[in-house]
C-alpha positions in Angstrom: 130.5 117.4 23.2 126.8 118.7 23.1 126.0 116.1 20.5 127.8 113.3 22.6 125.6 114.4 25.6 122.4 114.1 23.4 123.4 110.8 22.3 124.0 109.5 25.8 120.9 111.1 27.0 118.8 109.1 24.3 120.7 106.0 25.3 119.8 106.3 29.1 116.4 107.0 28.5 115.9 104.0 26.4 117.7 101.9 29.3 115.5 103.5 31.7 112.5 102.7 29.9 113.2 99.0 30.2 114.1 99.2 34.1 110.7 97.7 35.1 110.2 95.7 31.8 109.7 92.3 34.1 106.4 93.7 35.4 104.8 92.7 32.0 104.6 89.2 33.2 102.7 90.0 36.5 99.1 90.2 34.9 99.2 86.8 33.2 100.3 84.6 36.4 96.7 83.2 36.7 96.4 82.3 33.0 100.0 80.5 33.3 98.6 78.6 36.3 95.7 77.5 34.4 97.8 76.4 31.5 100.0 74.5 34.1 97.5 73.0 36.6 100.0 70.6 38.0 102.7 73.2 38.9 102.2 74.6 42.4 101.3 78.2 42.5 104.6 78.8 44.5 106.5 78.0 41.3 104.0 80.0 39.2 104.9 83.1 41.1 108.8 82.5 40.4 108.2 83.9 37.0 108.0 87.3 38.5 110.2 86.9 41.4 113.2 84.9 39.9 114.3 87.9 37.7 115.0 89.9 40.7 116.9 87.4 42.6 119.0 86.5 39.6 119.8 90.1 39.1 121.3 90.6 42.4 124.5 88.3 41.9 124.7 89.6 38.3 124.5 93.2 39.4 127.4 92.9 42.0 129.7 91.1 39.4 129.0 93.8 36.8 129.6 96.4 39.3 133.0 95.3 40.0 134.2 95.1 35.9 132.2 97.9 34.5 134.4 100.3 33.1 137.7 98.6 34.6 137.8 95.2 32.7 134.8 95.5 30.3 133.6 99.0 28.6 130.1 100.1 29.7 129.1 100.0 26.2 129.9 96.1 25.7 128.1 95.3 28.8 125.2 97.4 28.0 125.0 95.8 24.5 125.3 92.4 26.1 122.6 92.9 28.8 120.0 94.1 26.0 120.8 91.1 23.8 120.3 88.7 26.7 116.9 90.4 27.7 115.7 90.6 23.9 116.4 87.0 23.5 115.3 85.6 26.9 112.2 88.1 26.8 110.7 86.7 23.6 111.9 83.0 23.8 108.9 81.8 26.2 106.5 82.6 23.5 108.1 79.8 21.5 108.3 77.7 24.8 105.9 75.1 26.0 107.9 73.5 29.0 107.2 75.3 32.2 110.9 74.7 33.6 112.3 76.0 30.3 110.1 78.9 30.7 111.4 79.6 34.3 115.1 79.2 32.9 114.3 82.0 30.2 113.0 84.2 33.0 116.2 83.5 35.2 118.3 84.7 32.1 116.1 87.8 31.8 117.1 88.6 35.3 120.6 88.2 34.3 120.5 90.7 31.6 118.6 93.1 33.9 121.4 92.6 36.4 123.8 93.7 33.8 122.2 96.8 33.0 121.4 97.8 36.7 124.7 99.1 37.8 125.5 100.9 34.4 123.0 104.1 34.1 124.2 106.1 37.2 128.2 106.0 36.6 127.5 106.6 32.8 125.1 109.5 33.7 127.5 111.0 36.3 130.4 110.9 34.0 129.0 112.7 30.9 126.7 115.1 32.6 127.8 117.8 35.1 125.9 120.1 37.5 122.2 120.8 36.8 122.6 118.5 33.8 122.9 115.5 36.0 119.4 116.1 37.7 117.8 117.0 34.4 118.8 113.6 33.2 118.1 111.7 36.3 114.4 113.2 36.0 114.4 112.3 32.4 115.2 108.7 33.4 112.8 108.4 36.1 109.8 109.7 33.9 111.1 107.1 31.3 111.2 104.2 33.9 107.5 105.0 35.1 106.2 105.4 31.5 107.7 102.0 30.8 106.3 100.4 33.6 103.1 101.6 32.9 103.2 100.3 29.0 104.4 96.9 30.1 101.8 96.3 32.6 99.2 97.5 30.2 100.3 95.7 27.3 101.0 92.6 29.0 97.4 92.4 30.5 95.8 93.3 26.9 98.2 90.9 24.9 97.2 88.0 27.4 93.4 88.8 26.9 93.3 89.1 23.3 95.9 86.5 22.1 96.8 84.3 25.1 99.4 84.4 28.0 102.3 83.4 25.6 101.6 86.6 23.5 102.4 88.8 26.3 106.3 87.7 25.9 106.3 89.5 22.3 106.1 92.8 24.1 109.8 92.4 24.6 110.5 93.1 21.0 110.6 96.8 22.3 114.0 95.7 23.5 115.1 95.6 19.8 115.2 99.5 19.3 116.6 100.2 22.6 119.5 98.0 21.6 119.9 99.7 18.5 119.8 103.0 20.0 122.6 102.1 22.5 124.8 100.3 19.7 124.3 103.3 17.3 124.5 106.2 19.8 125.8 105.5 23.3 129.3 106.9 23.5 131.8 105.2 26.1 132.4 107.5 29.1 135.7 108.8 29.7 137.9 105.9 30.4 139.5 105.2 34.0 143.2 105.5 34.3 145.1 102.4 35.0 145.7 103.9 38.5 141.7 104.3 39.0 141.2 100.8 37.9 143.4 99.4 40.4 142.2 101.2 43.3 140.1 99.7 45.9 137.2 101.2 47.5 138.5 102.6 51.0 136.6 102.2 54.1 135.9 106.0 54.3 133.6 105.8 51.2 131.6 102.9 52.4 129.9 105.2 55.1 128.3 107.6 52.5 127.4 104.5 50.3 125.9 102.6 53.2 123.9 105.6 54.3 122.1 106.1 51.0 121.9 102.0 50.8 120.0 101.7 54.1 117.7 104.5 53.3 116.9 103.0 49.8 116.4 99.5 51.4 113.8 101.0 53.7 112.1 102.9 51.2 111.7 99.9 48.9 110.6 97.7 51.9 108.0 100.4 52.4 106.9 101.1 49.0 106.2 97.5 48.2 103.4 97.4 50.8 101.3 99.4 48.4 102.0 96.7 45.7 101.5 93.6 47.7 98.4 95.0 50.1 96.3 97.2 47.8 94.3 94.3 46.3 93.5 93.0 49.6 92.2 96.2 51.2 90.2 96.9 48.3 88.5 93.6 48.2 87.8 93.5 52.0 86.6 97.1 52.2 84.2 96.5 49.4 85.6 99.0 46.9 85.6 96.7 44.0 87.1 93.9 42.3 90.8 93.0 41.4 90.2 95.2 38.5 89.8 98.1 40.8 93.0 97.2 42.5 94.6 97.1 39.2 93.7 100.7 38.6 94.5 102.1 41.6 97.9 100.4 41.4 98.2 102.0 37.6 97.7 105.3 39.5 100.8 104.8 41.6 102.9 104.1 38.3 101.3 107.1 36.2 102.0 109.4 39.1 105.5 108.2 39.4 106.0 110.0 35.9 104.8 113.3 37.5 107.2 112.6 40.3 110.0 112.2 38.3 109.4 115.3 36.1 109.1 117.2 39.4 112.6 116.3 40.7 114.3 118.5 38.2 112.5 121.4 39.8 113.1 120.6 43.6 116.7 119.0 43.3 118.2 122.1 44.7 116.9 121.5 47.9 119.1 118.5 47.6 118.4 116.1 50.8 115.3 118.0 51.9 113.9 117.1 48.5 114.2 113.5 49.4 112.7 114.5 52.7 109.8 116.0 50.6 109.4 112.8 48.6 108.9 110.8 52.0 106.3 113.2 53.3 104.4 112.6 50.0 104.5 108.8 50.8 103.6 109.3 54.3 100.6 111.5 53.2 99.7 108.8 50.5 99.6 105.9 53.1 97.8 107.7 55.5 94.8 108.4 53.0 94.9 104.8 51.9 95.0 103.4 55.6 91.9 105.8 56.6 90.2 105.6 53.2 86.4 105.1 53.3 85.9 105.4 49.5 87.8 104.4 46.5 88.3 107.8 45.3 90.3 108.5 48.7 92.3 105.5 48.4 93.0 106.6 44.7 94.3 109.9 45.9 96.7 108.2 48.4 98.0 106.0 45.6 98.5 109.3 43.6 100.5 110.8 46.4 102.4 107.3 46.9 103.5 107.5 43.2 104.7 111.2 43.2 106.8 110.4 46.2 108.2 107.1 44.5 108.9 109.2 41.3 111.0 111.9 43.0 113.0 109.3 45.1 113.9 107.3 42.1 116.4 109.9 40.7 117.3 111.7 43.9 119.0 108.4 45.6 120.9 107.7 42.4 122.2 111.3 42.1 123.1 111.7 45.9 125.0 108.4 45.9 126.9 109.5 42.6 127.9 113.0 44.0 129.4 111.6 47.0 131.9 109.3 45.6 134.4 109.3 42.9 134.0 108.1 39.4 136.0 104.7 40.0 133.6 103.5 42.7 130.4 104.6 41.1 129.6 101.3 39.5 130.2 99.5 42.5 128.0 101.8 44.5 125.6 101.4 41.7 125.3 97.7 42.0 125.4 97.8 46.0 122.4 100.3 46.1 120.4 98.2 43.8 121.0 95.0 45.8 119.8 96.7 48.9 116.8 97.8 46.9 115.8 94.4 45.6 116.5 92.9 49.1 114.0 95.5 50.5 111.4 94.5 47.9 111.9 90.8 48.4 111.7 91.0 52.1 108.8 93.6 52.2 106.0 91.3 52.9 107.6 89.1 55.4 109.0 91.9 57.5 105.9 94.0 57.5 103.6 91.1 58.2 105.8 90.2 61.4 105.4 93.7 62.7 101.6 93.6 62.2 101.5 90.3 64.0 103.7 91.6 67.0 100.7 94.2 67.4 98.0 91.5 66.8 96.9 92.8 63.5 96.4 91.1 60.3 98.0 92.4 56.8 96.1 95.5 55.3 95.3 98.7 56.8 97.6 98.4 59.5 100.6 97.7 57.2 99.8 101.1 55.6 99.8 102.7 58.8 103.3 101.5 59.6 104.6 103.0 56.5 103.1 106.3 57.4 105.0 106.4 60.7 108.3 104.8 59.2 108.1 107.4 56.1 107.7 110.3 58.8 110.9 109.3 60.4 112.8 108.9 57.2 111.7 112.5 56.1 112.6 113.8 59.5 116.2 112.2 59.2 116.5 113.9 55.7 115.7 117.2 56.9 117.8 117.3 60.0 120.6 115.8 57.8 120.1 118.8 55.3 120.1 121.4 58.3 123.1 119.8 59.6 124.9 119.9 56.2 123.8 123.8 56.0 125.0 124.5 59.2 128.3 122.8 58.7 128.8 125.1 55.5 127.9 128.2 57.3 130.5 127.4 60.0 133.1 126.6 57.4 132.4 129.8 55.3 133.0 132.0 58.7 136.1 130.2 59.6 137.4 131.0 55.9 136.4 134.8 56.6 137.9 134.9 59.9 141.2 133.5 58.8 141.6 136.1 56.0 
């Protein structure tokens, strides 16, 4: 059993490492635009956004069949194989629209994998083991994001933009680890497979999904606005902005590691993460030097690193096993929509107050994350009060 858990842990860490693999393409968009001068910039940007868009329907579909009609192991191998082939194929591609097709298929592979990590983790591990594994997954995700972004830029600078896609060869060892080590979680019974998710379960799922939607909506303001703020403030060039954004990802590793120590606070730990995010955005909003802005980015990254494992664990703990793959898929769809709509919705809010994008957007995030932190703290207090009342009632009866 212990060996089984170790094998599962290795497999989940390998999968988590690839969660943000699509970020490798972000640093090379300008070079791709130069290679295809007749292609509009909006089409070029699809190389980074189309994987996320295609992942949404695939995530919903796989959430319905995972562990019921198709085993988790089979789906994982299929998703990794799809990512391996479609990830490397652009290196051999000269036609832009074929390149776009490969990126769409990469999104499909990511969509297959997205709803699998949480239910597998929750079915194999129990108690504190769940929190420790979720922490490891978050650390691995952020390390992977840093690696893909850095190596993507280096490969483009040294060997040209097409060489960037060779980075996806790292999917191969992950595929071998999963194929060799990942055990299939305990199978669902025929009764569980045929069960429909009752309306009573949608309330806790929807609560976390809405919270995750707003978190990703606000977090991506850092991704979309940092470069413009750095340039307008005279802090440096686009390279300076890239360094600040890398601080977000690197400190996300620390946040993921920190989660295993504060998970005992339950939803209040999530409230703490939102306080870190609020404080980080406050520093970025009022920053007068690049050092202050970098400090804010570190706080934002720590909050993001704590939030990643916390949300998934809290969702998984509130629902039975037969509904976890569905819940994981719905959760990630809300997160993807929040990321996609971030630029439009925050810009619209800034426009209502007569501001342009930039520091004001950071200020909006400060207020919104404070509200979310208060919601988490009040929910934690309410839950604690309910538990105390329940215990007192039991004592009175006895």
